[in-house]
C-alpha positions in Angstrom: 34.5 9.2 -55.1 35.8 5.4 -55.4 33.0 2.7 -55.8 34.3 1.0 -52.5 33.8 4.4 -50.6 30.6 5.3 -52.2 29.0 1.6 -51.7 30.4 2.4 -47.8 28.4 6.0 -47.6 25.5 4.2 -49.2 25.2 1.8 -46.4 25.3 4.6 -43.7 23.3 6.1 -45.3 20.5 3.7 -46.1 21.3 3.1 -42.1 20.5 6.8 -41.7 17.3 6.7 -43.5 16.3 3.8 -42.1 16.9 4.8 -38.1 15.0 8.4 -39.4 12.1 6.1 -40.6 11.7 4.4 -37.6 11.5 7.7 -35.7 9.2 8.9 -37.8 7.1 5.9 -38.9 4.5 7.7 -41.8 8.0 7.6 -44.4 7.9 3.7 -44.2 4.3 3.1 -44.9 5.0 1.0 -47.9 7.6 -1.4 -49.6 7.5 1.5 -52.5 9.0 4.3 -49.9 11.7 1.5 -48.7 12.5 1.2 -52.3 12.7 5.1 -53.0 14.7 5.8 -50.0 17.3 3.3 -51.1 17.5 5.0 -54.4 17.9 8.3 -53.2 20.3 6.8 -50.8 22.3 6.0 -54.3 21.7 9.2 -56.0 23.0 11.4 -53.0 26.2 9.2 -52.5 26.9 10.5 -56.3 26.0 14.1 -55.9 28.9 16.3 -55.3 27.0 18.7 -52.8 27.8 18.4 -49.3 27.1 15.3 -47.8 25.3 16.8 -44.4 22.9 19.4 -46.6 22.1 16.3 -49.2 20.8 14.3 -45.8 19.0 17.4 -44.6 17.3 17.4 -47.7 15.6 14.3 -47.2 14.5 14.2 -43.7 10.9 15.4 -42.8 11.4 19.1 -40.6 10.0 16.6 -37.5 12.9 14.2 -37.5 14.9 14.2 -34.9 17.9 13.3 -36.9 18.3 17.0 -38.4 20.2 17.6 -35.0 23.0 15.9 -36.4 22.6 17.2 -40.0 23.1 20.6 -39.4 23.8 22.7 -42.5 27.0 24.1 -41.1 27.4 23.9 -37.3 28.6 21.1 -35.0 25.1 19.8 -32.9 25.7 21.3 -29.5 25.7 18.8 -26.9 22.1 19.7 -25.4 20.9 19.3 -29.1 22.3 15.6 -29.2 20.7 15.1 -26.1 17.3 16.5 -27.0 17.5 14.8 -30.2 17.7 11.4 -28.3 15.1 12.3 -25.9 12.8 13.2 -28.9 14.2 10.1 -30.9 13.2 7.5 -28.2 9.8 9.2 -27.6 9.0 8.8 -30.8 10.1 5.2 -31.2 8.3 4.8 -28.0 5.2 6.0 -29.5 5.4 3.7 -32.3 5.7 0.8 -30.5 2.9 2.1 -28.0 0.3 -0.1 -29.9 1.4 -3.1 -28.2 1.8 -1.3 -24.5 0.1 -3.4 -22.5 -0.7 -0.6 -19.9 -2.6 1.3 -22.7 -4.6 -2.0 -24.0 -8.4 -2.5 -23.6 -8.5 -5.4 -20.4 -10.8 -6.9 -18.2 -8.0 -7.2 -15.9 -4.8 -6.1 -15.9 -2.3 -7.2 -17.4 0.2 -7.6 -14.2 2.3 -10.2 -16.4 3.3 -8.4 -19.1 4.1 -4.7 -17.9 7.6 -4.2 -18.0 9.9 -1.4 -16.8 10.1 -0.4 -20.5 6.3 0.1 -21.0 6.3 2.5 -18.1 7.2 5.9 -19.7 5.7 6.1 -23.0 2.5 4.1 -21.7 1.9 6.9 -18.9 2.9 9.6 -21.1 0.5 8.4 -23.8 -2.2 8.3 -21.4 -1.5 11.5 -19.9 -1.5 13.2 -23.2 -5.0 11.6 -24.2 -6.3 12.3 -20.9 -5.2 15.8 -21.5 -7.5 16.3 -24.2 -10.3 14.6 -22.9 -10.2 17.1 -19.8 -9.8 20.2 -22.1 -12.9 19.0 -23.6 -15.0 18.2 -20.6 -13.7 21.8 -19.3 -15.3 23.4 -22.9 -18.7 21.9 -22.5 -18.7 21.1 -18.4 -22.4 21.5 -17.3 -23.6 21.4 -13.3 -25.7 18.3 -14.7 -24.3 14.2 -13.8 -24.5 13.0 -17.2 -22.0 15.6 -18.0 -19.6 16.3 -15.7 -19.7 13.6 -13.3 -19.5 10.6 -15.7 -16.9 12.3 -17.6 -14.8 13.1 -14.9 -15.5 9.8 -13.4 -14.1 8.2 -16.9 -10.9 10.7 -16.8 -9.9 9.8 -13.1 -10.9 6.1 -13.4 -8.3 5.5 -16.3 -5.4 6.9 -14.9 -5.8 5.5 -11.4 -6.3 2.0 -12.7 -3.1 2.5 -15.1 -1.2 3.9 -12.2 -1.7 1.5 -9.8 -0.6 -1.1 -11.7 2.4 0.5 -11.9 2.2 1.4 -8.1 1.6 -2.2 -7.0 4.1 -3.6 -9.4 6.6 -1.3 -7.8 5.2 -2.5 -4.4 5.3 -6.8 -4.8 8.2 -6.6 -8.2 10.7 -3.9 -7.3 14.0 -3.2 -9.8 15.9 -0.5 -10.2 14.4 -0.1 -14.1 11.2 0.0 -12.5 12.3 2.8 -9.8 13.7 4.5 -12.4 10.8 4.3 -14.5 8.6 5.6 -11.7 11.1 8.3 -11.0 10.7 9.9 -14.7 7.1 10.1 -14.9 5.8 10.4 -11.5 5.9 14.3 -11.6 4.2 14.1 -14.8 1.3 12.1 -13.1 0.9 14.4 -10.5 1.1 17.4 -12.5 -1.9 16.1 -13.9 -3.8 15.4 -10.8 -2.5 18.8 -9.6 -4.3 20.3 -13.2 -7.4 18.0 -12.3 -8.1 18.8 -8.9 -7.5 22.4 -9.5 -10.0 22.7 -12.7 -12.4 25.9 -11.9 -14.3 24.8 -14.3 -15.4 21.6 -12.7 -15.2 23.0 -9.4 -17.7 25.8 -10.2 -20.0 23.0 -12.1 -19.9 21.1 -8.7 -20.9 24.3 -6.6 -23.4 25.0 -8.8 -24.8 21.4 -8.4 -24.6 22.2 -4.4 -26.6 25.3 -4.8 -29.5 24.4 -7.3 -32.7 24.2 -6.1 -32.1 20.2 -7.0 -30.0 19.5 -4.1 -32.3 17.9 -2.1 -33.7 15.8 -4.4 -29.9 13.8 -5.1 -30.0 10.7 -3.3 -27.2 10.5 -0.2 -24.8 8.9 -2.5 -24.4 12.0 -5.0 -24.6 14.5 -2.4 -21.4 12.8 -0.8 -19.8 12.8 -4.2 -20.3 16.5 -4.7 -19.5 17.4 -1.4 -16.2 15.3 -1.4 -15.4 16.8 -5.2 -15.7 20.2 -3.5 -13.7 19.7 -0.4 -10.9 17.9 -2.2 -10.7 20.7 -4.3 -10.2 22.8 -2.0 -7.8 20.7 -0.2 -6.0 20.7 -3.5 -5.3 24.1 -4.1 -8.3 25.4 -6.5 -8.6 28.4 -4.7 -5.0 29.7 -4.4 -4.3 32.1 -7.2 -0.7 32.4 -9.6 2.2 32.6 -7.6 0.6 30.8 -4.4 -0.6 27.6 -6.8 3.0 27.7 -8.4 4.5 27.4 -4.8 1.2 24.7 -3.7 1.8 22.8 -6.6 5.6 22.7 -6.5 5.2 21.6 -2.6 3.0 18.5 -4.0 5.7 17.3 -6.7 8.4 17.6 -4.0 6.4 15.7 -1.4 5.4 13.0 -3.7 9.4 12.6 -4.6 10.1 12.3 -1.1 7.8 9.8 0.3 8.9 7.8 -2.9 12.4 8.3 -1.6 11.7 7.5 1.9 9.7 4.3 1.3 12.8 3.4 -1.2 15.3 3.7 1.2 13.5 1.6 4.2 13.4 -1.3 1.7 16.9 -0.9 0.8 18.2 -0.9 4.0 15.7 -3.7 5.1 17.5 -5.9 2.3 21.1 -4.6 3.1 21.4 -6.3 6.5 22.4 -10.0 6.1 24.0 -11.9 8.5 25.0 -15.2 7.7 25.5 -18.0 10.4 27.8 -21.1 10.0 27.5 -22.2 13.7 24.2 -23.6 14.9 24.7 -22.7 18.5 24.9 -19.1 17.3 21.0 -19.7 16.6 20.4 -22.0 19.6 16.3 -22.0 20.0 15.2 -20.7 16.6 12.3 -23.4 15.8 12.5 -25.9 13.0 10.2 -23.1 10.8 12.5 -20.5 11.4 16.0 -22.6 10.6 14.2 -23.7 7.0 13.6 -20.3 6.1 17.0 -19.0 6.9 18.4 -21.6 5.1 16.1 -21.3 2.3 17.2 -17.5 2.2 20.8 -18.7 2.3 20.3 -20.6 -0.8 18.7 -17.8 -2.5 22.0 -15.9 -1.8 24.1 -18.1 -3.5 24.9 -20.7 -1.0 23.2 -23.8 -2.8 24.3 -26.5 -0.1 22.5 -24.6 2.9 19.9 -26.9 4.8 18.0 -26.1 7.9 20.0 -28.7 9.6 23.4 -28.2 8.8 23.4 -24.4 7.6 24.6 -22.1 6.6 21.5 -19.5 7.9 21.1 -16.0 6.6 19.7 -13.7 9.3 17.8 -10.6 7.9 15.2 -7.8 8.9 12.4 -9.3 6.6 9.6 -10.1 9.3 9.4 -13.5 9.4 13.0 -13.5 10.0 13.5 -11.1 12.5 10.6 -12.0 14.5 11.8 -15.2 14.9 15.0 -14.1 16.3 13.5 -11.5 18.8 11.3 -14.4 20.1 13.7 -17.6 20.2 17.2 -16.8 19.9 18.9 -17.6 22.9 21.6 -16.0 22.0 21.4 -12.5 23.5 24.1 -10.6 21.3 22.4 -12.0 18.3 19.1 -10.2 19.6 20.5 -7.5 20.0 22.8 -7.0 16.8 19.6 -7.5 15.1 17.3 -5.3 17.1 19.8 -2.6 16.5 19.8 -3.1 12.8 16.3 -3.1 12.6 16.0 0.1 15.1 18.3 2.4 12.9 17.2 0.7 9.5 17.2 4.0 6.9 19.2 6.2 9.9 22.5 6.7 8.3 24.8 6.9 4.9 23.1 6.9 1.5 19.8 5.5 2.7 19.4 8.2 5.7 15.9 9.3 6.0 16.3 11.7 8.8 16.8 15.1 5.9 13.8 13.2 4.8 11.2 13.4 7.4 12.3 17.3 8.1 11.8 18.3 4.8 8.5 16.5 4.1 7.4 18.0 7.8 8.0 21.3 6.1 6.8 21.1 3.6 3.4 20.1 4.9 3.3 22.8 7.5 4.1 24.9 4.3 1.4 23.6 2.3 -1.2 23.8 5.1 -0.3 27.7 5.5 -1.0 28.2 2.2 -4.4 26.4 2.7 -5.3 28.6 5.7 -4.9 26.0 8.2 -2.5 26.1 11.6 -1.0 22.7 10.9 -0.9 20.2 9.0 -3.2 17.8 11.3 -6.1 20.7 10.8 -5.4 19.7 7.0 -6.0 15.8 7.4 -8.7 16.2 10.1 -10.5 18.2 7.3 -11.3 14.8 5.5 -12.1 12.6 8.8 -14.6 11.9 11.3 -12.5 13.5 14.0 -11.4 16.7 15.0 -7.6 17.2 16.4 -9.1 17.8 20.3 -11.4 14.7 20.1 -8.4 12.6 18.9 -6.0 13.7 21.6 -8.9 13.4 23.8 -9.2 9.7 22.9 -5.7 8.7 23.0 -4.9 10.1 26.5 -8.2 8.5 27.6 -7.0 5.0 26.5 -3.4 5.8 27.6 -4.4 6.4 31.2 -6.3 3.2 30.9 -3.4 1.1 29.9 -0.4 2.7 31.5 -0.9 0.6 35.1 -1.3 -2.7 33.0 2.2 -2.2 31.2 3.7 -1.0 34.1 2.7 -4.6 35.7 3.4 -6.5 32.7 7.3 -5.4 33.1 7.2 -6.2 36.9 5.7 -9.8 35.9 8.2 -10.3 33.2 11.0 -9.3 35.4 10.1 -11.2 38.1 9.4 -14.5 35.5 13.1 -13.6 34.3 14.6 -13.3 37.6 12.9 -16.6 39.2 14.3 -18.5 35.7 17.8 -17.8 37.1 19.0 -15.4 34.1 21.4 -13.0 34.6 19.7 -10.9 32.3 17.0 -10.0 35.2 18.9 -7.3 36.6 19.4 -5.3 33.3 16.9 -6.2 30.9 17.0 -4.2 27.5 14.8 -4.0 24.3 16.3 -6.9 22.9 15.4 -8.9 25.7 11.7 -8.2 26.2 10.0 -10.1 23.5 12.1 -13.4 23.7 11.0 -13.3 27.7 8.0 -12.3 26.8 7.4 -15.7 24.8 8.7 -17.4 27.7 6.4 -16.0 30.1 3.4 -16.7 27.8 4.4 -20.4 27.0 4.7 -21.0 31.0 1.4 -18.8 31.8 -0.4 -19.9 29.5 1.2 -23.3 28.1 1.1 -22.2 24.4 4.1 -22.9 22.4 3.7 -20.2 19.3 5.6 -22.1 17.0 3.8 -25.2 17.8 0.7 -23.9 16.8 2.4 -23.5 13.2 1.2 -26.7 11.8 -2.3 -26.2 13.0 -2.2 -23.0 10.9 -1.5 -24.0 7.2 -2.7 -21.5 4.6 -5.1 -23.4 2.8 -7.3 -23.9 5.5 -6.9 -20.7 7.2 -8.4 -19.3 3.4 -11.4 -22.1 3.8 -12.3 -21.2 7.1 -12.5 -17.9 6.1 -14.2 -18.2 3.5 -16.7 -20.3 5.2 -17.2 -17.0 8.2 -17.8 -15.3 5.0 -20.6 -17.0 4.0 -22.1 -17.6 7.3 -22.0 -13.5 7.6 -22.6 -12.5 5.0 -24.3 -15.4 2.5 -21.0 -14.8 0.3 -19.5 -17.7 -1.7 -15.8 -17.2 -2.9 -14.2 -19.5 -5.2 -10.6 -20.0 -6.8 -10.7 -18.3 -10.2 -6.8 -18.9 -11.0 -6.3 -18.4 -14.6 -9.1 -16.3 -15.1 -6.6 -13.1 -14.2 -3.1 -12.8 -15.4 -0.6 -12.5 -11.9 2.6 -11.3 -11.4 4.2 -14.0 -9.6 3.2 -17.8 -9.6 2.2 -17.7 -5.8 -0.7 -15.3 -6.5 -4.2 -16.9 -6.3 -6.9 -15.5 -8.0 -10.8 -15.7 -6.4 -14.4 -14.8 -7.4 -16.8 -13.5 -5.0 -20.6 -14.8 -5.8 -23.8 -13.7 -3.9 -26.8 -16.2 -2.9 -27.8 -16.4 -6.4 -24.3 -17.5 -7.7 -23.3 -14.6 -9.4 -20.1 -13.0 -9.3 -20.2 -10.2 -7.1 -16.5 -9.4 -7.2 -13.0 -10.5 -7.8 -9.6 -10.5 -5.9 -6.0 -11.2 -6.0 -4.1 -12.6 -2.7 -0.2 -12.7 -2.5 0.6 -14.2 0.6 4.5 -14.9 1.1 7.4 -12.7 1.7 9.8 -12.1 -1.1 12.4 -9.6 0.7 14.6 -9.0 -2.5 12.0 -7.5 -4.5 8.4 -6.9 -2.2 8.0 -4.2 0.3 7.4 -5.4 4.0 3.7 -5.4 5.8 0.3 -6.1 5.0 -2.1 -4.2 2.5 -5.5 -4.4 0.7 -5.7 -2.1 -2.3 -8.4 -1.2 -4.9 -7.9 -2.8 -8.6 -11.0 -1.5 -9.7 -14.2 0.2 -8.3 -17.7 -0.6 -8.6 -19.1 1.7 -11.2 -22.1 2.0 -13.3 -20.5 4.5 -15.6 -17.6 1.9 -16.5 -19.9 -1.1 -16.8 -18.7 -3.6 -19.7 -20.1 -6.0 -22.2 -23.6 -5.0 -21.4 -23.2 -5.7 -17.9 -25.4 -3.0 -15.7 -22.1 -2.1 -13.0 -18.4 -2.9 -13.4 -17.3 -5.2 -10.4 -15.0 -4.1 -8.0 -11.8 -5.5 -7.9 -8.8 -5.9 -4.8 -5.9 -7.3 -4.3 -4.7 -8.5 -0.9 -0.9 -8.5 0.5 0.6 -10.3 3.3 4.6 -11.0 4.3 4.2 -14.6 6.1 6.3 -17.3 5.7 6.6 -19.3 2.1 6.6 -22.9 2.3 9.6 -24.6 2.9 10.6 -27.8 1.7 6.8 -30.1 0.8 5.6 -28.2 3.9 2.4 -25.3 3.3 2.8 -22.4 4.4 2.4 -22.9 8.1 0.9 -19.8 10.1 1.4 -17.9 13.3 -1.6 -17.1 14.8 -0.9 -13.3 14.5 -0.4 -14.2 10.6 -3.8 -15.5 10.5 -5.2 -12.3 12.4 -3.6 -10.6 9.9 -5.1 -12.0 6.7 -8.6 -11.7 8.6 -7.5 -8.1 8.8 -7.1 -7.5 5.3 -9.8 -9.6 3.8 -12.0 -7.2 6.2 -10.9 -4.3 3.8 -11.4 -6.5 0.8 -15.0 -7.3 1.9 -15.8 -3.5 2.2 -14.6 -3.0 -1.5 -16.0 -5.6 -2.6 -19.4 -5.9 -0.8 -20.4 -2.5 -1.7 -23.9 -1.6 -3.4 -22.7 2.1 -4.5 -22.9 2.6 -7.9 -21.2 5.8 -8.2 -17.6 5.0 -8.1 -16.5 8.2 -6.0 -18.2 6.5 -2.9 -18.0 2.9 -3.5 -16.3 0.5 -1.6 -13.5 2.2 0.5 -14.0 5.2 -1.8 -15.0 8.2 -0.4 -14.8 6.8 3.7 -13.4 9.0 5.7 -9.8 7.5 6.8 -10.6 7.1 10.9 -13.5 4.6 10.0 -11.6 2.5 7.0 -9.8 0.2 9.5 -13.6 -0.7 11.0 -14.0 -3.4 8.9 -10.7 -4.8 8.9 -10.2 -4.7 12.5 -14.0 -6.2 13.1 -12.8 -9.4 11.0 -9.8 -10.1 13.6 -12.2 -10.6 16.2 -13.8 -13.7 14.6 -10.1 -15.2 15.1 -11.1 -15.9 18.7 -14.5 -17.3 18.4 -14.8 -21.1 18.8 -16.5 -22.4 16.1 -14.6 -20.0 13.7 -11.1 -21.2 14.9 -12.0 -24.8 15.2 -13.0 -24.7 11.7 -9.5 -23.4 10.5 -7.3 -25.3 12.8 -6.8 -28.1 11.6 -3.3 -30.2 11.9 -1.7 -30.2 7.9 -0.7 -33.6 8.6 -3.3 -35.2 10.2 -6.3 -33.2 9.5 -6.7 -33.0 13.6 -8.5 -30.1 14.7 -6.8 -27.8 17.4 -7.6 -29.4 21.0 -10.2 -27.8 22.7 -8.1 -26.9 25.7 -5.2 -25.1 23.6 -8.5 -22.9 22.1 -8.9 -22.1 25.6 -5.5 -20.8 26.3 -5.4 -19.0 23.3 -8.6 -16.8 24.6 -7.0 -16.6 28.1 -3.6 -15.3 26.6 -5.7 -13.0 24.1 -4.6 -10.0 26.6 -1.2 -11.4 27.3 0.6 -7.7 28.1 -2.6 -6.0 26.3 -1.4 -2.6 28.7 2.4 -2.5 26.9 0.7 -3.3 23.0 -2.0 -0.7 23.9 1.0 1.7 24.5 2.9 1.0 22.1 0.1 2.1 19.4 -0.7 5.2 21.4 3.0 6.2 21.3 3.1 6.1 17.4 -0.1 7.9 17.1 0.9 10.2 19.5 4.0 11.3 18.1 2.4 11.4 14.8 0.0 13.8 16.0 2.5 16.4 17.7 4.8 16.0 14.7 1.8 17.2 12.7 0.4 20.2 15.0 2.6 21.6 17.5 6.2 20.6 16.3 8.3 23.2 14.6 10.5 21.3 11.8 12.5 24.7 11.7 13.4 24.5 15.1 16.2 23.4 17.3 14.3 20.5 18.6 15.0 17.4 16.4 12.1 14.6 15.7 13.7 12.2 17.9 13.7 14.6 21.1 9.8 14.7 20.2 9.7 10.4 19.8 11.6 10.5 23.5 9.2 13.0 24.9 6.1 11.1 24.2 8.1 7.6 24.9 8.1 9.1 28.7 4.4 8.6 28.8 3.6 5.7 26.6 6.9 3.3 27.2 7.6 2.1 30.7 11.2 1.2 29.2 12.9 4.2 27.7 14.0 3.8 24.5 17.6 3.5 23.5 19.1 7.1 22.4 20.2 5.7 19.0 16.2 4.6 18.7 15.2 5.8 15.3 12.2 3.6 14.7 11.0 7.1 13.2 13.3 6.5 9.9 11.3 3.5 9.1 7.9 4.9 10.0 6.4 4.3 6.3 3.1 5.0 7.5 3.1 8.4 7.7 5.6 9.4 6.0 5.2 7.4 2.7 1.8 5.8 3.0 -1.9 7.5 3.9 -1.4 7.9 7.7 0.4 11.2 8.2 -1.7 13.0 11.1 -3.9 9.7 11.1 -2.1 7.0 12.8 -4.5 7.5 15.7 -7.1 5.8 12.9 -6.4 2.5 14.2 -7.3 3.2 18.0 -10.5 5.5 16.5 -11.8 2.9 14.1 -10.9 0.2 16.7 -13.4 2.0 19.0 -16.1 1.4 16.0 -15.0 -2.0 15.6 -15.0 -3.3 19.1 -18.4 -1.9 19.9 -19.8 -3.8 16.2 -18.7 -6.7 17.6 -20.4 -6.5 20.5 -23.3 -6.2 18.5 -22.9 -9.8 17.7 -21.7 -10.7 21.6 -25.3 -9.1 23.0 -27.3 -11.4 19.6 -25.1 -14.5 21.2 -22.1 -15.9 19.9 -23.7 -19.5 20.2 -26.9 -18.7 18.3 -26.3 -19.6 14.5 -29.6 -17.6 13.7 -28.6 -14.6 15.8 -25.4 -14.0 13.8 -26.8 -14.4 10.6 -29.1 -11.9 10.6 -26.4 -10.0 12.5 -24.1 -10.5 9.8 -26.8 -9.6 7.0 -27.1 -6.3 8.9 -23.0 -5.7 8.9 -23.4 -6.4 5.3 -26.0 -4.1 4.3 -24.9 -1.4 6.2 -21.0 -1.1 6.9 -20.2 -3.0 4.1 -22.3 -2.4 1.4 -23.1 1.6 2.2 -19.5 2.8 1.1 -18.9 6.3 1.3 -22.2 6.9 0.3 -23.4 7.8 3.6 -21.2 9.6 6.6 -19.2 6.8 8.7 -21.3 8.1 11.8 -24.8 7.6 10.3 -23.8 4.0 8.9 -22.7 3.1 12.3 -25.9 4.1 13.8 -27.5 2.3 11.1 -26.1 -1.2 12.0 -25.8 -0.4 16.0 -28.9 1.8 16.6 -26.7 4.2 18.3 -23.4 6.1 18.7 -19.9 4.4 19.5 -18.8 3.8 22.9 -15.1 3.1 23.6 -16.0 1.0 26.5 -16.1 -2.2 24.4 -12.6 -1.9 23.2 -11.3 -1.3 26.9 -13.8 -4.4 27.7 -12.0 -6.5 25.0 -8.5 -5.5 25.8 -8.6 -6.1 29.3 -8.0 -2.8 30.6 -11.6 -2.9 32.3 -13.3 -4.8 34.1 -15.8 -7.4 32.6 -18.8 -6.9 34.3 -18.0 -2.8 33.9 
């Protein structure tokens, strides 16, 4: 071999050896090892023996590069792929020391987690937790410290880290993040199944339940034990061998399908973009909507777009869609946007139809494996209600709402006819919101858009926090900078009690970002309150939550100016956060919203919405963003008068959603000839005055039941609305103008509904607050579906 070729070979060998060292870090622990590698490379380049064999002799047995250096045969494609995968994992393992997901953090490093961290981070965590689980199973005893405490640590660590990933996917979506989640999600599900089906743990909880010490346990600990046993049974612990394998395959597939359903809805929503260059086409849109449409156009590359001169970009994101449906005079535009929204994710590569069918089949199969007739029975096993009681409640509210909804339609038709519009004889779905808004403006002299300047986000939040102080004795303070955030618009707050001690924290992400953030509004858990997981010498770890909304962002130099409905939404999500943050339970499995039956979890959120109509509360938040003038009292009176405008129609809409959900999960045969759309049309005959369009595919975007936690549970909104309306009636009974009585009732609400979490059954909690079982009468009265004197 000539000198030049020898040098080239040496360089190649050095590169190979450096790669080997990177993949097997123990080879390169010091400078002397590096010199040894260089010397070996030079020596091997002079050795007359075959080059592959010489390289192979140097590589450790564990090195993935051995796949590239066989003694005789060329490596197979499978070997090469395996080597790449192993090498990638090896390098990732070497980098995990800097992986923020695996760091010991006080608050999640939302600002530093990248898609590249997800695969190695989740895999490393799962490997560690698998070892901890094995240790727990080996030494498990039916004693709290030897069973619940280590189990809580395992579950919490995975929940916290996975929730970081899941949350970022919801608010900062990207193709790389989707791919990473798709890769590791099956491994995460496999671990949860393994944990939930652990017989040693299940038997230990049963031993506690059957022990002589059972009666001496606190209510909270009894609920923990009973909940763990029930979850294990519903998670397949009693299934044997083949049945368990089928069950686990179903769970894996359901997780994938739900994820795909959600992604399709987001992508279909993002896909629709309509660029308008002629202002006449969007006549009627208010200034706020024009500003948003121009701002969206700028973000899509139309850098000179302005609210006054355009161009304007219309999308299916909620602020844009709602503005068009309520205010665009262009009927053709309304129809185009309505049809696009109604048929989201129902065609082409984003079609959710087959996914819905697969989900329903798998849920039914899962239910039968567990010994239930249908999936609704599985769902009800962890709720207050039963299938029969749900159907009874839905029918009672439907019957009370129907005549009011029919009258709503008659009033609307008469108004459109009196307006001289040709649409009067042919009202379509894309006309209803537009003319309803005109009727509301005419009947109550209220301009929804005209109210926006009175509801600037900063003022609304100040008023909300002031209300929380009055009712619950807490103070909410800005704490920006204390915790990392995922977007510069995100705010961070500290909640303190009357002694000025922190009791909780929460994030608030208020604005729509259609390119990366899914629609809707939600609250979720970051940390649960826990004595076991306390840090830095504290007695408990404090709860942390995040609230996410999708309202119109600031436009130009104006703050975010909210619709009244957006104000209600913020109050709603804050109600969820309060129940999580103000818990007094120290057992994490029943602290905050954990362990609460799903059909009761909406109680605090819907309860808080009622305060938007409380005079003192509303006038404290409704101040003009430029002049600071309060909302005129006559406008407040009109808002209250308009509260139940078209209440029958809106009530039936929720009943339709809840009823089709229940039918799909009880009597529907997903393998039969009837389609899910046939079921929806049949339900709509009794819940919708104007029949749906034949091409109505709202089910393809019904994420609540196909990609959320509301399968056979959408009724929970109405069920909890009964509880929340009755809870608010306690304040009415005390006197809404009686400040002292309001404070006393608020403290009682905090000490029961907000403090007890899942530590008692929801019915016990409600009775502890109200002094009796709930009644649907306050709900029907609040919605104007019964006479006030009833």
